C-alpha positions in Angstrom: 36.7 -10.9 50.5 38.6 -14.1 51.5 41.4 -16.1 49.8 40.8 -20.0 49.7 43.0 -23.0 48.3 42.5 -26.5 47.7 43.7 -29.3 45.6 43.4 -32.6 43.8 39.7 -32.5 43.1 40.0 -35.3 40.4 36.5 -34.8 39.0 34.7 -34.9 42.1 32.4 -32.1 41.0 29.6 -32.6 43.5 31.8 -32.5 46.5 33.5 -29.3 44.8 30.1 -27.7 44.5 29.2 -28.6 48.2 32.5 -26.8 49.3 31.7 -23.9 47.5 28.2 -23.8 49.4 29.9 -24.6 52.6 32.5 -21.7 52.4 29.7 -19.4 51.1 32.2 -18.6 47.9 31.2 -15.3 46.2 32.7 -13.1 43.3 34.8 -11.2 46.1 36.4 -14.3 47.1 39.6 -16.0 45.5 40.3 -19.6 45.2 43.3 -21.2 44.1 43.3 -24.7 42.9 46.8 -26.3 43.5 46.5 -28.9 40.6 44.8 -32.1 39.5 41.2 -31.0 38.6 40.9 -34.1 36.3 41.1 -37.7 36.1 39.8 -40.6 38.3 36.6 -39.1 39.2 33.1 -39.0 37.5 33.0 -35.3 36.3 36.5 -33.9 35.2 35.7 -32.1 32.1 32.2 -30.4 33.6 34.3 -29.6 36.6 37.0 -28.0 34.7 34.6 -26.0 32.6 32.8 -24.7 35.7 36.3 -23.3 36.9 37.0 -22.0 33.6 33.9 -19.8 34.0 35.0 -18.1 37.2 37.7 -15.3 36.8 38.3 -15.6 40.6 39.3 -19.4 40.4 43.1 -19.8 39.7 44.6 -22.8 38.5 48.1 -24.0 39.2 48.8 -27.1 37.2 49.4 -30.6 38.5 50.6 -33.6 36.7 47.0 -34.8 35.8 46.3 -31.5 34.3 49.6 -31.5 32.3 48.7 -35.0 30.8 45.3 -33.6 29.6 47.2 -30.3 28.0 49.8 -32.5 26.7 47.2 -34.5 24.7 44.4 -32.2 24.1 45.3 -31.6 20.4 45.7 -35.3 19.8 42.4 -36.1 21.2 40.9 -33.3 18.9 42.8 -35.0 16.0 41.3 -38.3 17.0 37.6 -36.8 16.7 38.4 -36.5 12.9 40.4 -39.7 12.5 40.9 -42.1 15.4 43.6 -44.0 13.4 45.8 -40.9 13.9 46.4 -41.4 17.5 50.0 -42.1 18.7 49.6 -44.6 21.7 52.9 -43.7 23.4 53.9 -45.2 26.6 53.2 -41.9 28.4 49.9 -41.6 26.8 48.8 -45.2 27.9 50.1 -44.6 31.2 47.8 -41.4 31.5 44.6 -43.4 30.2 45.1 -46.9 31.7 46.8 -46.3 35.1 46.0 -42.8 36.0 42.2 -42.5 35.2 42.7 -40.5 32.1 40.4 -42.7 30.0 36.9 -41.0 31.6 38.5 -37.5 31.1 39.4 -38.2 27.6 35.8 -39.7 26.7 34.4 -36.8 28.2 36.5 -34.4 26.3 36.1 -35.9 22.9 32.2 -35.6 23.6 32.6 -31.7 23.5 32.2 -29.6 20.4 35.4 -28.5 18.7 35.4 -25.0 20.0 34.9 -26.3 23.6 37.8 -28.6 23.0 39.8 -25.8 21.9 38.8 -23.3 24.8 40.0 -26.1 27.2 43.3 -26.6 25.4 44.1 -22.8 25.1 43.0 -22.4 28.9 45.4 -25.0 30.1 48.2 -23.9 28.0 48.3 -20.5 29.8 48.2 -21.8 33.5 51.4 -21.5 35.7 53.2 -24.5 37.7 53.7 -22.4 40.9 52.0 -19.2 42.5 53.6 -16.8 44.9 50.9 -15.2 47.1 50.8 -12.9 49.9 47.7 -12.8 52.3 47.9 -10.3 55.1 51.3 -10.4 56.4 51.9 -14.1 55.4 54.0 -15.3 52.1 52.9 -18.5 50.4 54.3 -20.7 47.5 51.5 -22.8 46.0 53.2 -25.7 43.9 51.3 -28.9 43.2 54.0 -31.6 44.2 57.2 -29.8 45.4 60.4 -28.1 44.6 64.2 -28.9 44.1 65.2 -29.2 47.6 68.9 -28.4 47.0 67.5 -24.7 46.2 68.0 -22.0 48.7 66.2 -19.0 46.9 62.5 -19.2 46.1 62.9 -17.3 43.0 64.8 -20.4 41.6 61.2 -21.9 41.4 60.9 -20.1 38.0 63.4 -22.2 36.2 62.7 -25.5 37.9 61.6 -28.4 35.5 58.0 -29.0 35.1 58.6 -32.7 36.2 59.7 -31.5 39.7 56.9 -29.1 40.3 54.3 -31.4 39.2 55.6 -35.0 40.3 57.8 -34.6 43.2 57.1 -36.6 46.4 58.1 -34.9 49.6 58.0 -35.2 53.4 55.8 -33.4 55.7 58.3 -30.6 56.3 60.3 -30.5 53.2 60.2 -26.6 52.7 63.6 -25.3 52.0 62.5 -21.7 52.2 62.5 -20.0 55.7 59.8 -17.4 56.0 57.8 -19.0 53.3 54.7 -21.4 53.7 54.7 -23.9 50.8 51.3 -25.3 50.2 51.1 -28.6 48.1 48.7 -31.3 47.1 49.6 -34.4 45.0 50.2 -36.8 47.7 47.1 -37.8 49.5 47.5 -36.9 53.2 46.4 -40.5 54.3 49.8 -41.8 52.9 51.7 -40.0 55.5 50.0 -41.9 58.3 46.4 -43.0 59.7 46.4 -40.0 61.7 46.3 -37.8 58.7 43.4 -39.6 57.0 41.0 -37.2 55.2 42.9 -34.2 57.0 45.1 -31.3 56.0 48.4 -31.6 57.2 50.3 -28.7 58.9 54.1 -29.3 59.2 56.4 -27.8 61.9 55.5 -24.2 62.5 53.2 -24.3 59.6 56.3 -24.4 57.2 54.5 -26.9 54.8 50.8 -27.5 54.3 49.7 -30.6 52.7 46.0 -30.3 51.3 45.2 -33.4 49.1 42.7 -34.8 51.4 42.1 -37.9 49.3 38.6 -37.2 48.2 38.6 -39.4 45.0 40.2 -42.3 47.2 37.0 -42.0 49.7 38.3 -39.7 52.0 37.5 -35.8 52.0 37.8 -32.7 49.9 39.7 -30.2 52.1 39.9 -26.4 51.7 41.9 -24.0 53.6 41.1 -20.1 54.1 44.3 -18.5 54.2 43.0 -15.2 55.9 42.7 -17.2 59.3 43.9 -20.8 58.5 40.4 -22.1 58.9 39.6 -25.6 57.5 36.5 -26.9 55.7 35.9 -30.4 54.7 33.3 -32.1 52.6 32.8 -36.0 53.0 33.5 -38.0 50.0 30.8 -39.8 47.9 33.6 -42.3 46.6 34.4 -45.7 47.9 37.0 -45.8 50.6 40.1 -47.2 49.3 42.6 -48.8 51.7 46.3 -47.6 51.6 48.2 -49.3 49.1 45.3 -49.8 46.6 45.4 -46.4 44.8 
């Protein structure tokens, strides 16, 4: 029985399935996915449905998952009447600039029961997760926290916008004795030396696990029991820094 964590799969289902084989994931293990299952990649909805089918795969919402959850009902309504769609700036930002079109198209190809299953599933998912593995305590959150905070319990009341949208430094963990694990910002953006790799901050106080799979780097996975890292090479084109 082992505990794994990964993030920012972004529809890269083939790489995800390869990772499950690599780590020999089974029904006795637990996998925590720290946000951004969907958008940009080729197979967002089938990936999400695969994850939904496993009780031992646990989702912490990222900004892309929040977008899909926010617009599930609007997409369902559009299946009946596409003139009902309210093309707000936020909706267009998701579709046009953040890879939402492919996800939305795949979602609308589903049956109504499948659409509602996804809607209800995402509505129930948390924005953070406290976790203890062995003697070590972790906070899993997609993007970050309010760094004026001194008490980790304050995370419960932090705005969703911070938890799924914050951009942080390598060591931006305000909570001593608690290891924070985040995704959201691909590790290659912190420097070429981190390209396609998991970043461990000073004294492992902060761990960044978005290894940029959909940008042509790799899908990373961390086993929390012994901190062993696993990688699957991306099948997507390599995007240079600044072109994401």
